[in-house]
Every structure is written in C-alpha cells, then in structure tokens.
Biopython code that builds the backbone (N, CA, C, O; Angstrom):
import numpy as np
from Bio.PDB.StructureBuilder import StructureBuilder

atoms = [
    (1, "UNK", "N", (-102.320, 20.871, 83.974)),
    (1, "UNK", "CA", (-102.866, 21.207, 85.289)),
    (1, "UNK", "C", (-104.154, 22.020, 85.142)),
    (1, "UNK", "O", (-105.116, 21.823, 85.884)),
    (2, "UNK", "N", (-104.152, 22.938, 84.171)),
    (2, "UNK", "CA", (-105.347, 23.760, 83.962)),
    (2, "UNK", "C", (-106.534, 22.910, 83.537)),
    (2, "UNK", "O", (-107.670, 23.182, 83.926)),
    (3, "UNK", "N", (-106.271, 21.873, 82.734)),
    (3, "UNK", "CA", (-107.353, 21.000, 82.276)),
    (3, "UNK", "C", (-107.998, 20.297, 83.466)),
    (3, "UNK", "O", (-109.219, 20.145, 83.511)),
    (4, "UNK", "N", (-107.189, 19.872, 84.420)),
    (4, "UNK", "CA", (-107.718, 19.186, 85.604)),
    (4, "UNK", "C", (-108.602, 20.131, 86.411)),
    (4, "UNK", "O", (-109.663, 19.729, 86.888)),
    (5, "UNK", "N", (-108.176, 21.377, 86.566)),
    (5, "UNK", "CA", (-108.956, 22.350, 87.336)),
    (5, "UNK", "C", (-110.291, 22.625, 86.644)),
    (5, "UNK", "O", (-111.336, 22.658, 87.295)),
    (6, "UNK", "N", (-110.255, 22.820, 85.332)),
    (6, "UNK", "CA", (-111.491, 23.076, 84.585)),
    (6, "UNK", "C", (-112.424, 21.879, 84.682)),
    (6, "UNK", "O", (-113.627, 22.045, 84.884)),
    (7, "UNK", "N", (-111.881, 20.672, 84.541)),
    (7, "UNK", "CA", (-112.695, 19.465, 84.638)),
    (7, "UNK", "C", (-113.313, 19.343, 86.031)),
    (7, "UNK", "O", (-114.480, 18.973, 86.167)),
    (8, "UNK", "N", (-112.538, 19.650, 87.046)),
    (8, "UNK", "CA", (-113.021, 19.586, 88.422)),
    (8, "UNK", "C", (-114.168, 20.560, 88.646)),
    (8, "UNK", "O", (-115.166, 20.210, 89.276)),
    (9, "UNK", "N", (-114.035, 21.775, 88.138)),
    (9, "UNK", "CA", (-115.091, 22.781, 88.288)),
    (9, "UNK", "C", (-116.358, 22.336, 87.565)),
    (9, "UNK", "O", (-117.461, 22.489, 88.089)),
    (10, "UNK", "N", (-116.202, 21.784, 86.358)),
    (10, "UNK", "CA", (-117.370, 21.321, 85.610)),
    (10, "UNK", "C", (-118.084, 20.184, 86.339)),
    (10, "UNK", "O", (-119.313, 20.147, 86.385)),
    (11, "UNK", "N", (-117.317, 19.264, 86.904)),
    (11, "UNK", "CA", (-117.921, 18.151, 87.643)),
    (11, "UNK", "C", (-118.655, 18.675, 88.877)),
    (11, "UNK", "O", (-119.749, 18.207, 89.193)),
    (12, "UNK", "N", (-118.062, 19.638, 89.570)),
    (12, "UNK", "CA", (-118.705, 20.215, 90.760)),
    (12, "UNK", "C", (-120.026, 20.876, 90.389)),
    (12, "UNK", "O", (-121.034, 20.678, 91.067)),
    (13, "UNK", "N", (-120.022, 21.658, 89.319)),
    (13, "UNK", "CA", (-121.251, 22.329, 88.886)),
    (13, "UNK", "C", (-122.305, 21.304, 88.487)),
    (13, "UNK", "O", (-123.483, 21.465, 88.805)),
    (14, "UNK", "N", (-121.882, 20.252, 87.791)),
    (14, "UNK", "CA", (-122.825, 19.213, 87.375)),
    (14, "UNK", "C", (-123.442, 18.527, 88.590)),
    (14, "UNK", "O", (-124.648, 18.281, 88.613)),
    (15, "UNK", "N", (-122.633, 18.217, 89.597)),
    (15, "UNK", "CA", (-123.150, 17.565, 90.799)),
    (15, "UNK", "C", (-124.136, 18.470, 91.529)),
    (15, "UNK", "O", (-125.171, 18.007, 92.007)),
    (16, "UNK", "N", (-123.817, 19.762, 91.615)),
    (16, "UNK", "CA", (-124.714, 20.710, 92.281)),
    (16, "UNK", "C", (-126.056, 20.766, 91.554)),
    (16, "UNK", "O", (-127.113, 20.750, 92.185)),
    (17, "UNK", "N", (-126.004, 20.832, 90.217)),
    (17, "UNK", "CA", (-127.246, 20.890, 89.443)),
    (17, "UNK", "C", (-128.061, 19.613, 89.616)),
    (17, "UNK", "O", (-129.285, 19.672, 89.738)),
    (18, "UNK", "N", (-127.397, 18.464, 89.630)),
    (18, "UNK", "CA", (-128.107, 17.192, 89.800)),
    (18, "UNK", "C", (-128.802, 17.149, 91.156)),
    (18, "UNK", "O", (-129.956, 16.731, 91.250)),
    (19, "UNK", "N", (-128.111, 17.576, 92.197)),
    (19, "UNK", "CA", (-128.700, 17.563, 93.537)),
    (19, "UNK", "C", (-129.881, 18.519, 93.611)),
    (19, "UNK", "O", (-130.916, 18.185, 94.189)),
    (20, "UNK", "N", (-129.734, 19.706, 93.029)),
    (20, "UNK", "CA", (-130.829, 20.676, 93.066)),
    (20, "UNK", "C", (-132.036, 20.167, 92.286)),
    (20, "UNK", "O", (-133.175, 20.350, 92.716)),
    (21, "UNK", "N", (-131.794, 19.532, 91.145)),
    (21, "UNK", "CA", (-132.904, 19.008, 90.352)),
    (21, "UNK", "C", (-133.618, 17.888, 91.098)),
    (21, "UNK", "O", (-134.847, 17.816, 91.082)),
    (22, "UNK", "N", (-132.863, 17.023, 91.743)),
    (22, "UNK", "CA", (-133.475, 15.925, 92.486)),
    (22, "UNK", "C", (-134.240, 16.452, 93.692)),
    (22, "UNK", "O", (-135.298, 15.922, 94.031)),
    (23, "UNK", "N", (-133.721, 17.486, 94.343)),
    (23, "UNK", "CA", (-134.401, 18.057, 95.504)),
    (23, "UNK", "C", (-135.690, 18.739, 95.064)),
    (23, "UNK", "O", (-136.664, 18.756, 95.818)),
    (24, "UNK", "N", (-135.714, 19.299, 93.863)),
    (24, "UNK", "CA", (-136.908, 19.967, 93.383)),
    (24, "UNK", "C", (-137.969, 18.994, 92.898)),
    (24, "UNK", "O", (-139.158, 19.311, 92.935)),
    (25, "UNK", "N", (-137.563, 17.816, 92.444)),
    (25, "UNK", "CA", (-138.518, 16.847, 91.888)),
    (25, "UNK", "C", (-139.466, 16.323, 92.962)),
    (25, "UNK", "O", (-140.681, 16.478, 92.843)),
    (26, "UNK", "N", (-138.925, 15.709, 94.003)),
    (26, "UNK", "CA", (-139.797, 15.071, 94.978)),
    (26, "UNK", "C", (-139.357, 15.360, 96.399)),
    (26, "UNK", "O", (-138.185, 15.202, 96.740)),
    (27, "UNK", "N", (-140.296, 15.783, 97.220)),
    (27, "UNK", "CA", (-139.961, 16.064, 98.613)),
    (27, "UNK", "C", (-139.854, 14.763, 99.409)),
    (27, "UNK", "O", (-139.252, 14.735, 100.482)),
    (28, "UNK", "N", (-140.442, 13.685, 98.879)),
    (28, "UNK", "CA", (-140.410, 12.416, 99.605)),
    (28, "UNK", "C", (-138.988, 11.889, 99.720)),
    (28, "UNK", "O", (-138.553, 11.492, 100.801)),
    (29, "UNK", "N", (-138.258, 11.886, 98.597)),
    (29, "UNK", "CA", (-136.885, 11.392, 98.628)),
    (29, "UNK", "C", (-136.020, 12.307, 99.483)),
    (29, "UNK", "O", (-135.145, 11.838, 100.211)),
    (30, "UNK", "N", (-136.265, 13.613, 99.395)),
    (30, "UNK", "CA", (-135.499, 14.557, 100.194)),
    (30, "UNK", "C", (-135.752, 14.346, 101.677)),
    (30, "UNK", "O", (-134.824, 14.407, 102.484)),
    (31, "UNK", "N", (-137.010, 14.097, 102.038)),
    (31, "UNK", "CA", (-137.350, 13.884, 103.443)),
    (31, "UNK", "C", (-136.746, 12.575, 103.943)),
    (31, "UNK", "O", (-136.246, 12.506, 105.066)),
    (32, "UNK", "N", (-136.792, 11.534, 103.107)),
    (32, "UNK", "CA", (-136.228, 10.244, 103.501)),
    (32, "UNK", "C", (-134.722, 10.362, 103.667)),
    (32, "UNK", "O", (-134.150, 9.835, 104.621)),
    (33, "UNK", "N", (-134.081, 11.062, 102.725)),
    (33, "UNK", "CA", (-132.629, 11.216, 102.811)),
    (33, "UNK", "C", (-132.264, 12.085, 104.007)),
    (33, "UNK", "O", (-131.283, 11.815, 104.701)),
    (34, "UNK", "N", (-133.055, 13.132, 104.247)),
    (34, "UNK", "CA", (-132.801, 14.004, 105.390)),
    (34, "UNK", "C", (-132.983, 13.250, 106.699)),
    (34, "UNK", "O", (-132.219, 13.444, 107.645)),
    (35, "UNK", "N", (-133.996, 12.388, 106.752)),
    (35, "UNK", "CA", (-134.224, 11.613, 107.962)),
    (35, "UNK", "C", (-133.092, 10.638, 108.218)),
    (35, "UNK", "O", (-132.697, 10.425, 109.364)),
    (36, "UNK", "N", (-132.565, 10.044, 107.150)),
    (36, "UNK", "CA", (-131.459, 9.106, 107.306)),
    (36, "UNK", "C", (-130.219, 9.831, 107.799)),
    (36, "UNK", "O", (-129.499, 9.318, 108.656)),
    (37, "UNK", "N", (-129.961, 11.025, 107.265)),
    (37, "UNK", "CA", (-128.773, 11.765, 107.688)),
    (37, "UNK", "C", (-128.936, 12.231, 109.126)),
    (37, "UNK", "O", (-127.955, 12.316, 109.864)),
    (38, "UNK", "N", (-130.165, 12.535, 109.533)),
    (38, "UNK", "CA", (-130.381, 12.968, 110.912)),
    (38, "UNK", "C", (-130.107, 11.823, 111.879)),
    (38, "UNK", "O", (-129.539, 12.040, 112.950)),
    (39, "UNK", "N", (-130.504, 10.606, 111.513)),
    (39, "UNK", "CA", (-130.254, 9.483, 112.408)),
    (39, "UNK", "C", (-128.763, 9.190, 112.490)),
    (39, "UNK", "O", (-128.256, 8.818, 113.548)),
    (40, "UNK", "N", (-128.063, 9.360, 111.372)),
    (40, "UNK", "CA", (-126.621, 9.105, 111.376)),
    (40, "UNK", "C", (-125.919, 10.111, 112.279)),
    (40, "UNK", "O", (-125.114, 9.739, 113.134)),
    (41, "UNK", "N", (-126.236, 11.404, 112.078)),
    (41, "UNK", "CA", (-125.566, 12.426, 112.876)),
    (41, "UNK", "C", (-126.158, 12.502, 114.282)),
    (41, "UNK", "O", (-125.469, 12.874, 115.231)),
    (42, "UNK", "N", (-127.442, 12.146, 114.411)),
    (42, "UNK", "CA", (-128.085, 12.209, 115.719)),
    (42, "UNK", "C", (-127.503, 11.175, 116.676)),
    (42, "UNK", "O", (-127.362, 11.447, 117.869)),
    (43, "UNK", "N", (-127.165, 9.995, 116.168)),
    (43, "UNK", "CA", (-126.611, 8.969, 117.037)),
    (43, "UNK", "C", (-125.204, 9.346, 117.493)),
    (43, "UNK", "O", (-124.759, 8.941, 118.567)),
    (44, "UNK", "N", (-124.507, 10.130, 116.658)),
    (44, "UNK", "CA", (-123.143, 10.512, 117.023)),
    (44, "UNK", "C", (-123.156, 11.613, 118.068)),
    (44, "UNK", "O", (-122.267, 11.666, 118.918)),
    (45, "UNK", "N", (-124.156, 12.502, 118.019)),
    (45, "UNK", "CA", (-124.120, 13.602, 118.954)),
    (45, "UNK", "C", (-125.470, 13.924, 119.464)),
    (45, "UNK", "O", (-125.623, 14.839, 120.273)),
]
sb = StructureBuilder()
sb.init_structure("model")
sb.init_model(0)
sb.init_chain("A")
sb.init_seg("    ")
for serial, (resi, resn, name, xyz) in enumerate(atoms, 1):
    if name == "N":
        sb.init_residue(resn, " ", resi, " ")
    sb.init_atom(name, np.array(xyz, "f"), 0.0, 1.0, " ", f" {name:<3s}", serial, name[0])
structure = sb.get_structure()
C-alpha cells in the first residue's frame, strides 16, 4: 500500500512539473488551451 502512495505522489509531482514547464515555454499554447477551456465552461454557464 505504501508503494502505491509513493508512486502516486511521484506521478502527481511529475505532472505538475510538466504542466509548469509547458506553461513557461510558450504563451501561445497556454492561451489556446485557456481559450478552449473558456468556451467549454462558458457554454455551460
């Protein structure tokens, strides 16, 4: 059980780092992704 928790934490940290690195690389992809999420949530509410 402990191995699963440690693995889960490592995967979470890795995903956070990947997202932060991608957000820092290019604002164009971030803006495009942000615009897409706004249209998805904007149509709902």
